[in-house]
BAVO-481529 format. One record per atom (N, C-alpha, C, O): residue in three letters; y negated, z negated, x. Coordinates in pm, whole numbers, padded with zeros to 5 digits, always signed. Example, Ala and Ser with C-alpha at 12.3 -4.5 7.8 and 13.67 -1.06 7.14 Angstrom:
<sites>
ALA+00569-00780+01319ALA+00450-00780+01230ALA+00330-00780+01320ALA+00332-00846+01424SER+00225-00708+01285SER+00106-00714+01367SER-00003-00787+01290SER-00114-00804+01341
</sites>
This chain:
<sites>
MET-01210-02879+01613MET-01271-03009+01594MET-01420-02996+01566MET-01477-03079+01494GLU-01484-02893+01621GLU-01627-02875+01598GLU-01656-02837+01452GLU-01766-02858+01403ILE-01556-02781+01385ILE-01575-02739+01246ILE-01598-02859+01155ILE-01660-02845+01049LEU-01549-02977+01194LEU-01571-03097+01114LEU-01719-03133+01104LEU-01762-03192+01005VAL-01795-03097+01206VAL-01940-03122+01203VAL-02003-03043+01089VAL-02104-03087+01034LEU-01947-02930+01054LEU-01998-02849+00943LEU-01933-02888+00810LEU-02002-02898+00709LEU-01803-02911+00810LEU-01731-02933+00686LEU-01760-03068+00620LEU-01766-03076+00498ILE-01777-03173+00698ILE-01802-03305+00640ILE-01937-03309+00568ILE-01941-03353+00453PRO-02047-03266+00629PRO-02174-03265+00553PRO-02170-03170+00434PRO-02228-03199+00329LEU-02102-03057+00449LEU-02091-02963+00338LEU-02016-03025+00220LEU-02055-03006+00105SER-01909-03097+00249SER-01833-03161+00141SER-01914-03273+00076SER-01903-03294-00045ILE-01994-03344+00152ILE-02079-03449+00095ILE-02186-03387+00005ILE-02216-03442-00101ILE-02242-03274+00046ILE-02342-03205-00036ILE-02278-03156-00167ILE-02338-03172-00273LEU-02160-03098-00160LEU-02092-03051-00280LEU-02055-03166-00374LEU-02064-03152-00496LEU-02015-03277-00319LEU-01985-03395-00400LEU-02112-03443-00470LEU-02108-03480-00587GLY-02223-03444-00399GLY-02349-03484-00459GLY-02390-03391-00572GLY-02439-03437-00675LEU-02372-03260-00554LEU-02404-03163-00659LEU-02316-03183-00782LEU-02363-03174-00895ALA-02188-03209-00760ALA-02097-03232-00873ALA-02134-03360-00947ALA-02130-03363-01070ALA-02169-03465-00875ALA-02210-03590-00939ALA-02339-03569-01017ALA-02353-03620-01128TRP-02435-03495-00960TRP-02560-03467-01030TRP-02535-03387-01158TRP-02595-03417-01261ALA-02447-03287-01152ALA-02417-03206-01270ALA-02352-03291-01380ALA-02383-03274-01498PHE-02264-03381-01342PHE-02200-03469-01441PHE-02302-03563-01505PHE-02303-03579-01627ILE-02387-03624-01424ILE-02488-03715-01477ILE-02585-03639-01566ILE-02625-03691-01671TRP-02623-03518-01528TRP-02713-03437-01611TRP-02648-03408-01746TRP-02714-03417-01849ALA-02518-03373-01746ALA-02449-03341-01871ALA-02440-03463-01962ALA-02455-03451-02084VAL-02415-03579-01905VAL-02407-03701-01987VAL-02545-03735-02043VAL-02556-03770-02161ASN-02648-03725-01962ASN-02784-03758-02009ASN-02836-03659-02112ASN-02920-03696-02195ASN-02788-03536-02110ASN-02832-03436-02208ASN-02736-03424-02325ASN-02737-03324-02397ARG-02653-03526-02343ARG-02564-03539-02458ARG-02469-03420-02475ARG-02447-03374-02587GLN-02414-03370-02366GLN-02322-03257-02373GLN-02183-03300-02421GLN-02105-03216-02465PHE-02150-03429-02412PHE-02017-03477-02446PHE-02014-03559-02575PHE-01916-03630-02599ASP-02118-03551-02658ASP-02127-03640-02773ASP-02026-03611-02883ASP-01953-03701-02923ASP-02018-03490-02933ASP-01932-03460-03047ASP-01837-03346-03010ASP-01860-03230-03045LEU-01731-03380-02940LEU-01638-03280-02892LEU-01546-03226-03001LEU-01489-03118-02985ASP-01532-03297-03113ASP-01439-03255-03218ASP-01504-03171-03327ASP-01433-03114-03409LYS-01635-03161-03329LYS-01703-03089-03436LYS-01661-02943-03442LYS-01628-02893-03550HIS-01662-02874-03330HIS-01628-02733-03330HIS-01479-02710-03356HIS-01440-02605-03408ALA-01397-02806-03322ALA-01254-02794-03351ALA-01230-02804-03501ALA-01138-02740-03553MET-01310-02882-03572MET-01293-02898-03716MET-01361-02786-03794MET-01326-02764-03910ASP-01455-02715-03735ASP-01524-02605-03803ASP-01428-02495-03848ASP-01450-02433-03951ILE-01324-02472-03774ILE-01230-02364-03806ILE-01152-02396-03934ILE-01103-02304-04000LEU-01140-02523-03970LEU-01065-02563-04088LEU-01147-02554-04216LEU-01092-02565-04326SER-01276-02534-04203SER-01365-02532-04318SER-01372-02392-04379SER-01376-02292-04307ASP-01374-02385-04513ASP-01389-02257-04582ASP-01535-02216-04592ASP-01567-02098-04590GLU-01623-02315-04604GLU-01765-02288-04622GLU-01839-02303-04489GLU-01816-02399-04416PRO-01926-02208-04459PRO-02005-02225-04335PRO-02100-02341-04346PRO-02171-02356-04446GLY-02102-02424-04242GLY-02194-02536-04238GLY-02150-02657-04315GLY-02228-02751-04328SER-02028-02662-04368SER-01985-02778-04448SER-01946-02897-04362SER-01934-03009-04413ASN-01925-02877-04232ASN-01888-02987-04144ASN-02006-03045-04070ASN-01988-03117-03971ASP-02128-03016-04115ASP-02246-03071-04049ASP-02247-03222-04067ASP-02225-03274-04176ARG-02273-03290-03957ARG-02275-03436-03961ARG-02412-03487-03932ARG-02434-03608-03931
</sites>
């Protein structure tokens, strides 16, 4: 039962870190164009899929 005193704050800290990492990724436009690299493989010319 004493382990809960350690595990609950630790889980809250980890949740906060995960939320911060997600917000950072969204704010730095990491999820903007997810299909660009998937379409690059279909192109014969390098750089022809630049948008």
